[in-house]
N, C-alpha and C positions, 0 to 999 in steps of 0.2 A: 629111168629110174633115178630115184631121189630128188628129185627139180627143187630144190627150192632148200630150205633149212635157214640155221644161222652163219653168221660170218664170224671167220674166227682169223685171230690175228696171224699171220705170214710174213715170219721175217726175212725171208732168203727167197725171193720168186726168180724161176730162170728167167734168162737175158736172152739167148738166142732162142729161135721157133725151131726146133727141129723135128724127125718122126720119132713116135716111140709106139712100134707095133701102128697101127691104124688109129691113132692120135699124137695129135702136135703136143708140143711140151705143154704151151698154153692148156689149152685143153683136160690134160691131164691137171695141172695145176689147177685150176679152175674145179675139175671133178672132183681132186682132193678133198681141198674145200671144202664144197659143198657135203662130202661125207664127212668132215671133221664137225663142221655145225649139227648136220644130225647127231652126232654123238657128244657135244656139249647139249643139245638139248637134253636127249635121255639120262645124262650123268647128274647134271642140274637137279631136273626132279629127282632122280634117285637118291641123289644126295640131301636135298630140300625132306624127302619122304621121311629120312630119319635122323633128322634135322642136324646135318650138317649140311658144310659151305663146301662146291667144287671148283676147286682155281682152276677154272682151266687152262691147259697148255698151250702152248706157241707151237707153231707150227713151220715148220725149216726145210722148203722144198733144196736137191739139189742134184747136181750129175757128177760124177766122178769123183770126188772129194769136196769135202767138208771135217771145218773146224769146229768140233764142240765140247763143254763142258767138259765130257769123256774122252776127250783125246781126238786124232783125225782118224777120220774114217774113208773106208775108198769107197769106190760102188763092189767091191764085192762083199762089202758088206752087206747093203742094202739097207731096208727099212729100218729105226731102232729107235730107240726109247731114252734119251738122258734121265737119270732121277738128277742129276747135280744141276742142270738149271732147267729143269719141267719141259722139255722142247718135245715134240717128236719130228725124229729127220726123216726125209721120205725122198726115197731115191726114185725120180721120176724116169729112172730108164726100166728099175724093175718091174714097172706093167711087161714091157715087149718079153722079158725076162724069164715068166710067167708064163706068158704062153709059148714061149716056144720051146721056153728048158725045161719046161714043168708039165708044160698039157694043160696049163690052169688060165683057160680063154674067158673073155667075160666081164665085165664091170666087176661084177661081185666079188671078182678073185682080191682086188686090189680095193674093195672095199672093206674086204675081210681083214687082209693087211695092216689098214688105219685103223680100224676099232681093233684088230691084237696088240697095237701098239699104246693107242688109246687103254687099253687093258692095262698093259703094265702103268701107266699113268694113274689109275684106279688104286693098283699095289702102291705107289708109291704115295700118296696120298693117305692111304687107311695103315702107313708104316709097316707092312709087309715085308715090300723091298730092305727098309732099314731091319726088321727082325734076318731074315734071310742072311743081310750080312754079318749082323752080329755075334750069329753062330760059327762063320766061315773057320778064327781058329783053335773051334771044338770042336772040326770033324775031320776025317778026313779026305783025299781029294776025293773018296768016291763018291762018299756021304753028299757030302759039298755040292757034287753036279750032280747027285740024286735029286737035292732041293733045288740045284735050278732050272731043272727037266716039270718038278710039279711047279716051281712058280711061270714055266711055259704053260703048262696045261692051266693054271688056272686063268691066265694070262685068254685063252682060247674058253675057257667057261666065262670067263668075264665079255669075251664077244657075242655068246650065249642069250649072255643077260640083254645085251643093248638089242642084240637081233629079235629075240620076245618082247621086248617096249617096242622097234617098228616094223616090228608087225601086225600088235597091236591096233597100229596108226594107222594101219593100211597101206604105208608106204613102197613093199617088197613085191614081186610077182611070182610066179611060182619061176619063170624064168631063172631070177637069181638063186635060188638054191639049187638049181641045176648045175 
């Protein structure tokens, strides 16, 4: 699945090869890089079709802990996007957690995670994240939390936009949707 695509800048690659479920960290790093390449292909075309330029995010792979412009994050945080440095931080051990703790086995579960974080990058490029943060002081904690839930749901919607694009390219198969 997803055998090809563009190449993305990877700032930090895992150094030791350990098992994360049925894949090594090296295999996961390669897989995540390919997925990110496919998201870049799609979003570059989608932005260009709307007379905008897509700035590709940087991929940072980590296990255990990472320092980002948004602060230090441990593996309990899982994958995340930092709008300050426009980087996707993907914890490679999350693949195993998806399968063992959440019952989301299969490659497409991790594809979805990467595409979701890219969705946050798209929100950032479109200024949506700034709009949400700009309302923080004007809203109660409950209202701001509701707005953050909507931000997450919109990132999921953007995954759907991307999935529709790659499905039209004939890249996905029925097993991916299962």
